[in-house]
C-alpha positions in Angstrom: 136.3 -11.0 -1.6 132.6 -10.1 -1.4 130.9 -7.6 0.9 129.8 -10.2 3.5 133.3 -11.7 3.8 134.8 -8.2 4.2 132.3 -7.4 6.9 133.0 -10.7 8.8 136.8 -10.0 8.5 136.4 -6.6 10.0 134.3 -7.8 12.9 136.8 -10.5 13.8 140.0 -8.5 13.2 142.7 -9.0 15.8 146.2 -7.4 15.8 149.2 -6.9 18.1 149.7 -3.4 19.3 151.7 -1.1 21.5 149.7 1.0 23.9 150.8 4.5 23.4 148.4 6.1 25.9 150.4 7.5 28.8 147.6 9.2 30.7 148.8 11.0 33.9 150.9 8.2 35.4 154.0 9.5 37.2 156.8 7.0 37.9 158.5 7.7 41.2 161.4 6.4 43.3 165.1 6.0 42.7 165.6 2.2 43.1 163.9 1.0 40.0 160.5 0.6 41.6 157.6 2.7 40.4 153.9 3.0 40.8 152.4 3.6 37.4 149.6 2.5 35.0 151.0 -1.0 34.5 151.5 -1.9 38.2 148.8 0.0 40.1 147.2 -3.3 41.1 150.6 -4.7 42.3 150.8 -1.8 44.8 147.8 -3.4 46.6 149.9 -4.7 49.6 150.7 -3.8 53.2 148.8 -0.7 54.4 147.3 0.0 50.9 145.8 -3.5 50.9 144.5 -3.1 54.5 142.8 0.2 53.7 141.3 -0.8 50.3 140.1 -4.2 51.6 138.4 -2.5 54.6 136.5 -0.1 52.2 135.6 -2.8 49.7 134.5 -5.3 52.4 132.3 -2.6 54.0 130.8 -1.9 50.6 129.9 -5.6 50.3 127.9 -5.3 53.5 125.7 -2.5 52.1 122.3 -3.8 51.2 121.5 -2.7 47.7 117.9 -3.1 46.5 115.5 -2.4 43.6 112.7 0.1 44.0 109.7 0.9 41.8 108.1 4.3 41.5 104.5 4.7 42.6 102.3 7.6 41.8 101.5 8.4 45.4 105.3 8.8 46.2 105.4 5.7 48.4 107.8 3.7 46.3 107.9 0.0 46.8 110.8 -2.5 46.9 110.8 -5.3 44.3 112.1 -8.8 45.1 111.8 -10.2 41.6 112.6 -9.0 38.1 115.6 -8.3 35.9 117.2 -5.6 38.1 116.9 -7.9 41.2 118.4 -10.8 39.2 121.3 -8.5 38.2 122.0 -7.6 41.9 122.2 -11.3 42.7 124.2 -12.4 39.6 125.6 -9.5 37.5 128.3 -11.6 35.9 128.9 -15.2 34.8 131.9 -15.4 37.1 131.0 -13.1 40.0 128.2 -13.0 42.6 126.6 -9.7 43.4 128.8 -9.1 46.5 132.0 -10.1 44.6 131.0 -7.7 41.9 130.7 -4.8 44.4 134.0 -5.8 46.0 135.9 -5.9 42.7 134.4 -2.7 41.4 135.4 -0.9 44.6 138.9 -2.2 44.6 139.5 -1.3 41.0 138.3 2.2 41.5 140.2 2.8 44.7 143.5 1.5 43.2 143.3 2.7 39.6 140.4 5.2 39.5 138.7 3.1 36.8 136.4 0.0 36.7 135.5 -1.5 33.3 132.8 -4.1 32.6 132.2 -5.6 29.2 128.6 -6.1 28.3 127.6 -9.7 27.5 123.9 -9.3 26.8 122.5 -9.0 30.4 125.7 -9.9 32.1 128.9 -7.9 32.8 132.4 -9.4 32.6 135.3 -7.7 34.4 138.1 -6.1 32.5 141.5 -5.6 34.3 141.7 -1.8 34.3 145.5 -1.7 33.8 145.0 -3.5 30.5 142.5 -1.0 29.2 143.4 2.2 27.3 141.2 4.8 25.6 140.8 4.8 21.8 140.9 8.5 20.9 140.0 10.4 17.7 140.8 14.1 17.6 141.1 14.0 21.4 137.7 12.5 21.9 137.0 9.1 23.4 135.6 6.8 20.7 136.1 3.3 22.3 138.5 1.2 24.3 141.4 -1.1 23.6 141.9 -4.1 25.8 145.3 -5.7 25.6 146.1 -9.3 26.7 149.7 -10.1 26.1 150.5 -9.3 22.4 146.8 -9.3 21.4 144.2 -6.6 21.6 140.5 -6.1 21.2 139.0 -2.9 20.2 135.6 -2.4 21.9 132.9 0.2 21.1 131.8 2.7 23.7 128.4 1.2 24.2 129.8 -2.3 24.7 131.7 -1.3 27.9 130.4 0.2 31.1 133.0 2.5 32.7 132.8 3.5 36.4 135.5 6.0 37.5 136.7 8.8 39.7 137.0 11.5 37.0 140.5 12.9 36.3 140.3 16.7 36.1 142.9 16.7 33.4 141.1 13.9 31.4 137.4 14.0 32.4 136.7 10.8 30.3 139.2 8.8 32.4 139.7 8.0 36.0 142.1 9.4 38.6 143.4 7.0 41.2 143.8 7.9 44.9 146.8 5.6 44.9 148.7 7.7 42.3 148.1 10.9 44.3 149.9 9.4 47.3 152.5 7.4 45.3 155.4 8.8 47.2 153.9 8.1 50.6 153.3 4.5 49.5 156.9 4.2 48.3 158.3 5.6 51.6 156.2 3.2 53.5 157.4 0.3 51.4 161.0 1.3 51.8 160.6 1.6 55.6 159.1 -1.8 55.7 161.8 -3.3 53.6 164.5 -1.7 55.7 163.0 -3.1 58.9 162.9 -6.6 57.4 166.5 -6.3 56.2 167.7 -5.1 59.7 166.2 -8.1 61.5 167.4 -10.5 58.9 171.0 -9.3 58.9 171.5 -9.0 62.7 169.7 -7.4 65.6 172.7 -6.0 67.5 176.1 -6.8 65.8 176.0 -4.1 63.2 179.2 -2.0 63.1 182.8 -1.7 61.9 185.8 -4.0 62.4 189.4 -2.6 62.7 192.2 -5.0 62.0 196.0 -5.0 61.4 195.6 -7.7 58.7 196.7 -6.4 55.3 195.9 -9.2 52.9 192.5 -9.2 51.2 192.1 -12.9 51.7 192.5 -12.6 55.5 190.1 -9.7 55.7 187.5 -11.7 53.7 187.9 -14.7 56.1 187.4 -12.5 59.2 184.2 -11.0 57.7 182.9 -14.4 56.6 183.5 -15.8 60.0 181.8 -13.0 61.8 178.8 -13.1 59.5 178.5 -16.8 59.9 178.6 -16.6 63.7 176.8 -13.4 64.5 174.0 -12.6 61.9 170.5 -13.9 61.9 167.9 -14.1 64.7 169.4 -17.4 66.0 172.8 -15.7 66.6 171.3 -12.7 68.3 173.5 -11.2 71.1 176.2 -14.0 71.1 179.7 -13.3 72.5 182.2 -12.5 69.9 186.0 -13.5 69.7 188.0 -11.2 67.4 191.3 -12.2 65.7 194.5 -10.9 67.2 195.0 -7.2 66.5 191.2 -6.5 65.7 188.6 -4.5 67.5 184.9 -3.7 66.9 183.0 -0.5 67.2 179.2 0.1 67.0 177.6 1.6 63.9 177.1 5.3 64.1 173.5 5.0 63.0 171.1 2.4 64.4 167.4 1.7 63.7 166.3 3.7 66.7 168.3 6.8 65.6 166.9 6.4 62.1 163.4 6.4 63.5 162.2 3.9 60.9 159.4 2.7 63.1 158.1 6.2 63.6 158.5 6.9 59.9 156.5 3.8 59.1 153.7 4.9 61.5 153.5 8.3 60.0 153.2 7.1 56.4 150.8 4.4 57.5 148.5 7.0 59.0 148.7 9.1 55.8 147.7 6.1 53.6 144.8 5.2 55.9 143.6 8.8 55.9 143.7 9.0 52.1 141.4 6.0 51.8 139.2 7.3 54.7 139.8 4.4 57.1 140.1 5.4 60.8 142.8 3.7 62.8 140.4 2.3 65.3 138.7 0.2 62.5 141.9 -1.7 61.7 142.8 -2.3 65.4 145.6 0.2 65.8 144.2 2.1 68.8 143.8 0.2 72.1 142.9 3.0 74.4 139.4 3.7 73.0 136.0 3.9 74.7 132.6 3.1 73.2 131.9 6.8 72.4 135.1 7.2 70.3 134.5 3.8 68.6 131.0 4.8 67.7 132.3 8.1 66.4 134.9 6.3 64.2 132.2 4.1 62.7 129.9 7.1 62.1 132.7 9.0 60.3 133.7 6.0 58.2 130.1 5.3 57.2 129.1 8.9 56.4 132.3 10.4 54.9 133.9 7.3 53.3 131.3 4.7 52.5 128.3 6.9 51.7 129.9 8.9 48.9 131.2 5.6 47.4 127.8 4.0 47.7 126.1 7.0 46.2 128.6 7.0 43.3 128.1 3.3 42.7 124.3 3.4 42.8 124.3 6.3 40.4 126.5 4.3 38.1 124.0 1.4 38.2 121.0 3.7 37.6 122.6 5.5 34.7 124.3 2.6 32.9 122.6 -0.7 34.0 119.0 0.2 34.9 118.1 1.4 31.3 119.4 -1.8 29.8 117.1 -3.9 32.0 114.1 -1.6 32.4 113.3 0.3 29.2 110.2 1.9 30.8 112.2 3.6 33.5 109.8 2.4 36.3 112.5 1.0 38.6 115.8 2.2 40.1 118.6 0.9 42.3 118.9 2.1 45.9 120.3 0.9 49.2 119.3 0.8 52.8 120.6 3.6 55.0 123.6 2.3 56.9 124.9 5.6 58.5 124.5 5.3 62.3 122.2 8.0 63.7 123.7 10.4 66.1 121.1 9.7 68.8 122.5 12.1 71.4 122.5 15.0 69.0 118.9 14.2 67.8 117.6 14.1 71.4 119.2 17.4 72.2 117.8 19.1 69.1 114.3 17.8 70.0 114.5 18.8 73.6 115.6 22.3 72.5 112.9 22.7 70.0 110.2 21.5 72.4 111.3 23.4 75.4 112.2 20.1 77.1 108.6 19.1 77.1 107.9 15.3 76.6 107.2 14.5 72.9 106.6 10.7 73.2 103.8 8.9 75.1 104.6 6.0 77.4 103.2 3.4 74.9 105.3 4.9 72.1 108.4 4.6 74.2 107.4 1.0 75.2 106.8 0.1 71.5 110.2 1.4 70.5 111.7 -1.0 73.1 109.6 -3.9 72.0 107.3 -3.9 75.0 103.5 -4.2 75.0 101.3 -1.1 75.6 99.7 -0.4 79.0 96.3 1.2 79.8 96.5 5.0 80.0 99.8 5.1 78.2 98.6 6.9 75.1 98.5 10.4 76.7 101.5 12.7 77.2 102.5 13.5 80.8 100.8 16.4 82.5 102.0 19.8 81.5 103.2 18.8 78.0 101.5 20.4 75.0 99.4 17.7 73.4 100.3 18.7 69.9 103.9 18.0 70.7 103.4 14.3 69.9 103.3 15.2 66.2 105.8 18.1 66.4 109.3 16.7 66.0 109.9 17.2 62.3 113.6 17.6 63.0 114.1 13.9 62.8 112.3 13.8 59.4 114.5 16.6 58.1 117.5 14.9 59.4 116.5 11.7 57.7 115.9 13.4 54.4 119.4 15.1 54.7 121.3 11.9 55.4 119.3 9.0 53.9 120.8 7.9 50.6 117.8 5.9 49.6 117.2 7.4 46.2 120.4 8.2 44.3 118.7 8.0 40.9 119.3 9.6 37.4 117.9 12.9 36.6 115.9 11.4 33.7 113.9 9.3 36.1 113.4 12.0 38.7 112.2 14.5 36.0 109.9 11.9 34.6 108.3 11.1 37.9 108.0 14.8 38.7 106.1 15.4 35.5 103.9 12.3 36.0 102.9 13.4 39.5 102.2 16.9 38.3 100.0 15.5 35.5 98.1 13.3 38.1 97.2 16.4 40.1 95.8 18.1 37.1 94.4 15.1 35.4 90.7 15.9 36.2 91.0 19.2 34.3 93.5 18.4 31.6 92.3 15.2 30.1 89.8 16.8 27.7 92.5 19.3 26.5 95.0 16.5 26.0 92.6 14.4 23.9 91.8 17.5 21.8 95.4 18.5 21.0 97.3 15.3 20.9 97.5 12.8 18.1 95.7 9.7 19.3 97.6 7.5 16.8 100.9 8.8 18.0 100.0 8.0 21.6 98.9 4.5 20.6 102.1 4.0 18.6 104.3 5.0 21.6 102.4 2.5 23.8 102.8 -0.1 21.1 106.5 0.3 20.8 107.0 0.3 24.6 105.1 -3.0 24.8 107.1 -4.6 22.0 110.4 -3.4 23.3 110.7 -5.8 26.2 109.8 -8.8 24.1 112.3 -7.6 21.4 115.1 -7.8 23.9 114.0 -11.3 25.1 113.8 -12.6 21.6 117.2 -11.2 20.8 118.7 -12.9 23.8 117.1 -16.2 22.8 118.5 -16.0 19.3 122.0 -15.3 20.7 121.7 -18.3 23.0 120.7 -20.3 20.0 123.8 -19.0 18.1 126.1 -20.0 21.0 124.7 -23.6 21.0 124.9 -23.9 17.3 128.5 -22.4 17.1 129.8 -25.1 19.6 128.2 -27.8 17.5 129.7 -26.6 14.2 133.2 -26.1 15.7 133.1 -29.7 17.1 132.3 -31.0 13.6 134.6 -28.6 11.7 137.4 -31.1 11.0 135.0 -33.6 9.5 133.1 -30.9 7.5 136.3 -29.5 5.8 138.1 -32.8 5.2 137.3 -32.6 1.5 139.3 -30.2 -0.7 136.3 -29.6 -2.9 134.6 -27.6 -0.2 131.5 -27.9 2.0 127.8 -27.7 1.1 125.2 -25.9 3.1 123.3 -29.0 3.7 126.3 -30.6 5.3 126.9 -27.8 7.8 123.5 -27.8 9.5 120.8 -30.4 10.1 118.1 -27.9 8.9 115.1 -29.7 10.3 116.7 -30.1 13.7 118.0 -26.5 13.9 114.6 -25.0 12.8 112.8 -27.1 15.4 115.2 -25.9 18.1 114.9 -22.2 17.2 111.1 -22.5 17.0 111.1 -23.9 20.6 113.3 -21.0 21.7 111.2 -18.2 20.3 107.6 -19.4 19.9 106.5 -18.9 23.6 107.7 -15.3 23.5 105.9 -14.6 20.2 102.7 -16.1 21.4 103.0 -14.1 24.7 103.5 -10.8 22.9 100.6 -11.5 20.5 98.3 -12.2 23.4 99.4 -9.1 25.4 99.0 -6.8 22.4 95.6 -8.3 21.6 94.3 -7.8 25.1 95.7 -4.3 25.3 94.1 -3.2 22.0 90.8 -4.9 23.0 90.8 -2.9 26.2 91.9 0.4 24.7 89.3 0.3 22.0 86.6 -0.5 24.7 85.3 -3.5 22.7 82.4 -5.3 24.4 83.0 -8.7 25.9 86.4 -10.3 26.5 89.1 -11.5 24.2 89.1 -15.3 23.6 92.7 -16.1 24.6 92.3 -19.8 23.6 91.2 -19.0 20.0 93.0 -21.4 17.6 94.1 -18.5 15.4 96.4 -17.2 18.1 98.5 -20.4 18.3 98.5 -20.8 14.5 99.7 -17.2 13.9 102.5 -17.5 16.5 103.6 -21.0 15.2 103.8 -19.9 11.6 105.8 -16.8 12.5 108.2 -18.7 14.6 108.8 -21.4 11.9 109.2 -18.8 9.2 111.7 -16.9 11.4 113.7 -20.1 12.2 113.9 -21.3 8.6 115.0 -18.0 7.2 117.5 -17.4 10.0 119.1 -20.8 9.6 119.2 -20.6 5.8 121.2 -17.4 6.0 123.5 -18.8 8.7 124.2 -21.9 6.5 125.0 -19.6 3.5 127.4 -17.5 5.5 129.2 -20.5 6.9 129.5 -22.2 3.6 130.8 -19.1 1.9 133.5 -18.3 4.5 134.6 -22.0 5.0 135.0 -22.5 1.2 137.0 -19.3 1.0 139.2 -20.7 3.8 139.7 -24.1 2.1 140.7 -22.4 -1.1 143.2 -20.2 0.8 144.7 -23.3 2.5 143.6 -22.3 6.1 144.4 -24.7 8.9 141.8 -25.8 11.4 142.6 -22.9 13.8 142.0 -20.4 11.0 138.8 -22.1 9.9 137.6 -22.1 13.5 138.2 -18.3 13.6 136.1 -17.9 10.4 133.2 -19.8 12.1 133.6 -17.6 15.1 133.3 -14.4 13.0 130.1 -15.6 11.4 128.5 -16.0 14.8 129.9 -12.7 16.1 128.3 -11.0 13.1 125.1 -12.9 13.9 125.1 -11.9 17.5 125.8 -8.2 16.8 123.7 -7.6 13.7 121.3 -10.4 12.7 119.9 -11.2 16.2 118.8 -7.6 16.8 117.4 -7.2 13.3 115.3 -10.4 13.3 114.1 -9.7 16.9 112.8 -6.2 16.1 111.2 -7.3 12.8 109.4 -10.3 14.1 108.2 -8.8 17.3 106.7 -5.8 15.4 105.0 -8.3 13.1 103.6 -10.5 15.8 102.3 -7.4 17.8 100.5 -6.1 14.7 99.0 -9.5 14.3 97.8 -9.2 17.9 96.1 -6.0 17.0 94.4 -7.5 14.0 93.3 -10.5 16.2 91.6 -8.1 18.6 89.9 -6.3 15.7 88.6 -9.6 14.3 87.3 -10.8 17.6 85.6 -7.5 18.3 83.2 -8.1 15.4 82.8 -4.4 14.8 86.1 -3.4 13.1 85.7 -3.8 9.3 89.0 -2.3 8.0 92.4 -1.3 9.2 94.8 1.5 8.4 98.6 1.7 7.9 100.3 4.1 10.3 104.0 5.1 10.1 105.9 6.7 13.0 105.7 10.0 11.0 109.3 11.1 11.7 112.5 11.7 9.7 113.4 8.1 9.9 110.5 6.9 7.8 111.9 5.3 4.7 110.9 5.9 1.0 108.9 2.7 1.0 106.9 3.1 4.2 106.2 6.8 3.8 103.6 6.3 0.9 101.8 3.6 2.9 100.7 6.0 5.7 96.9 6.1 5.8 96.4 3.2 3.3 93.3 1.2 4.3 92.3 -2.4 3.6 89.8 -4.9 4.9 90.8 -7.0 7.9 91.1 -10.2 5.8 92.9 -8.5 2.9 96.6 -8.0 2.3 98.4 -4.8 1.7 100.7 -6.5 -0.8 101.1 -10.2 -1.9 104.4 -12.1 -1.5 106.7 -11.4 -4.4 105.4 -7.9 -5.1 108.0 -5.4 -6.2 107.3 -2.1 -4.4 108.6 1.2 -5.9 109.8 3.8 -3.3 109.2 7.5 -3.3 112.8 8.1 -4.3 112.8 5.6 -7.1 114.1 2.6 -5.2 112.7 -0.9 -5.5 111.9 -3.4 -2.7 111.0 -7.0 -3.4 108.6 -8.4 -0.8 109.9 -12.0 -0.9 109.7 -13.0 2.8 105.9 -13.1 3.2 102.7 -11.4 2.1 102.2 -8.1 3.8 99.0 -8.7 5.6 100.2 -6.3 8.4 103.4 -4.3 8.9 106.4 -4.4 9.1 107.2 -3.9 5.5 111.0 -4.6 5.8 113.7 -5.3 8.3 113.6 -2.9 11.3 110.4 -1.3 10.1 108.4 0.5 12.9 105.0 0.8 11.3 101.7 -0.5 12.8 98.0 -0.8 12.1 95.0 1.1 13.5 91.3 0.3 13.3 89.6 2.3 10.6 85.9 1.5 9.8 83.9 0.4 12.9 80.3 -0.6 12.6 78.3 -0.8 15.8 75.2 -3.0 16.0 
């Protein structure tokens, strides 16, 4: 078996397994029922369900939003973009609100919520079926079991939201497990009450009889049970056999205080999940003040910490996937009711009970129009008092959860604002001490990065469409015992055309954006001609070269693995699995590689287009990223200069590396970087002749 076949087999490997991870689950109870890892979700019933559902439903009502940083500190809300799309539809199977509900329920019941990454979507993973994959006590991945099968998932392919377990910080600790005995007692009390009313409301006791035969005793018991148990027979007169008498049970439900026991443990369960009794309709004697207090306590001390934790999870795990530049963040509208009475008292105390609001300000807050003369404070009030009450602002800063964002973004914004304040004095120093090429390369990479992810997504979409087509025709393709040919697997002309349609608009868009940016950065005179025929020609040739090379490789991989399967005698199910592994490999490895390589190429062509249209740039220079990742082939190219219409190397050239390696340049002539797959090099203008 060759290297490619081994790699495909490793990617698609599946096996049965026994989950040996025990975690901190503690089985309880003496009647065979337990609350543990396997049945945490099954415990979501009765008072546990009421509490968890109340919290999750309230979380659904929180308005989450996307904000963008602005240099003046007045951040603005966005209503379009990848982060907004995620809030509306984070999963193929769940809307945004359902996603929030499920994430909350999973965390409240199990302490963990797992989401598998599917490009820009997240798919739910049942947390009781997930276990950690540990190496030397360190978390290296996750195992997801479904019946007798399991999937082993890498750390970066799963987003894990949790309440950390102090004993195992990489795992979650469930509130439910901490109160397992309370839940068990509550369930037992409920079951006993149900059994009591099912078996008889009053006639529960002992029968004394002179009968000695077992048969007669059984008949008496059967007759009494038939006539006196069940709600329909409640409180009926009883006629006992001769020589028999009845006495009441020594313990009844009132004496056992089962109702009171149920109430006590109900209150404990609600308290654990932070749900006041008034919010579930258990308290009837309540006034408006106490109802408002309950809502305030629930919002501030139950919902707000959960919302803060959730928005931090989104900002740390989701935002970087959708916004590589770190310009946006998730937030939510403040939902904690303001304690108006306390705020008024604080303001009155601070202002010596002087008025602090004009008549028109009070009317405006009530939605009423202003009146003449209403813009002055009443006589005797200090005029500066109108601007005095900063207590409210401090109170808002303390309680408002509008910006629960990662430290990386807060630190970046702090640095940016500090630089803005010093920009007028520091710009000359920055230009003198910083490498201009390095700054340009950073901007270049940032510009390419967004398009790289878009192209990668389009290639994966193309893979999914092509995989379905191949699987549908698989039986026909493999009917011959002699094997399959590459030309039989794919209609190459059709597949190339489809992939070109997928990626060419993105490549052309990147070429234009980079050309415009470089034209502006270099301060060339005039404007870039965006309708120049060369732009469409370059993008079209790049898209077609990408599509042809990509489909050629796919056909080779499919033919190789299918012919191996035919020789091995695989059935249609096994052959289908082989096809699936080829496309899994393409999704994981090939899509990312081709996206990075081609977007770097087309962006470099965009720079060259700007240089050519400028009319003043006569030559260009090769620039590497100048770090430890530069390979033996790219390193020697740094600083190499050629004319704008020349090539660094012709197609077919064999390049010798600094460490003795050899690289055959058989994909295209190297008019501009990249030199090889995943290369990060780019070009800079060298000789400029001004008229």
